Residue, then its C-alpha position, 0 to 999 in steps of 0.5 A: m581909634s576912629t570915632s565915626a563908624k563906617k556907614i553902609w552904602w545902599p543902592h538908591s532903589l533899596y534905599e528908597i524902598r526900605p521904609t515901605a518894605s518895613l511897613i509891609l513886613a510889619a503888617l504881614a508879621a502882625v497878621w501872621a501873629v494874630g492869625d496864629a493866636l486865633y488858630q491856637g486859641y492862646w498867645p504863644f511866645f512866638a506870636a508875642v515876638l512877632v507882634a513886637l517885631a511888627y511894632a518895631l518895624a512899623l515904627y521904623g518905617g513910619v518915622t523914616q518915611q516921615l523924616r525923608e518926606a519932611y527933608r525933601r519938602e524943606q530942600r524943595q522949598r529951599q531950592q525954590r527960594q534960592t532960584a526965586g532970589n537969583v531971578 
């Protein structure tokens, strides 16, 4: 039995847009939930689920975006140090 799970391959364009898309979906879900609650005059279960979904999507999108930016910044710095050392 294999201990490593097979990773899903994403095309580069979809891989790059996932965090941004999740942040946009989170904003839309939150606005929809609040609008629905204001329209109905109370917080239905559906609105509460949308708020929880928005929170999870925003958390995923924000953390993923920050991790990618930090990784790329470190890679650029490492590459600059290597090229400066080879000159």
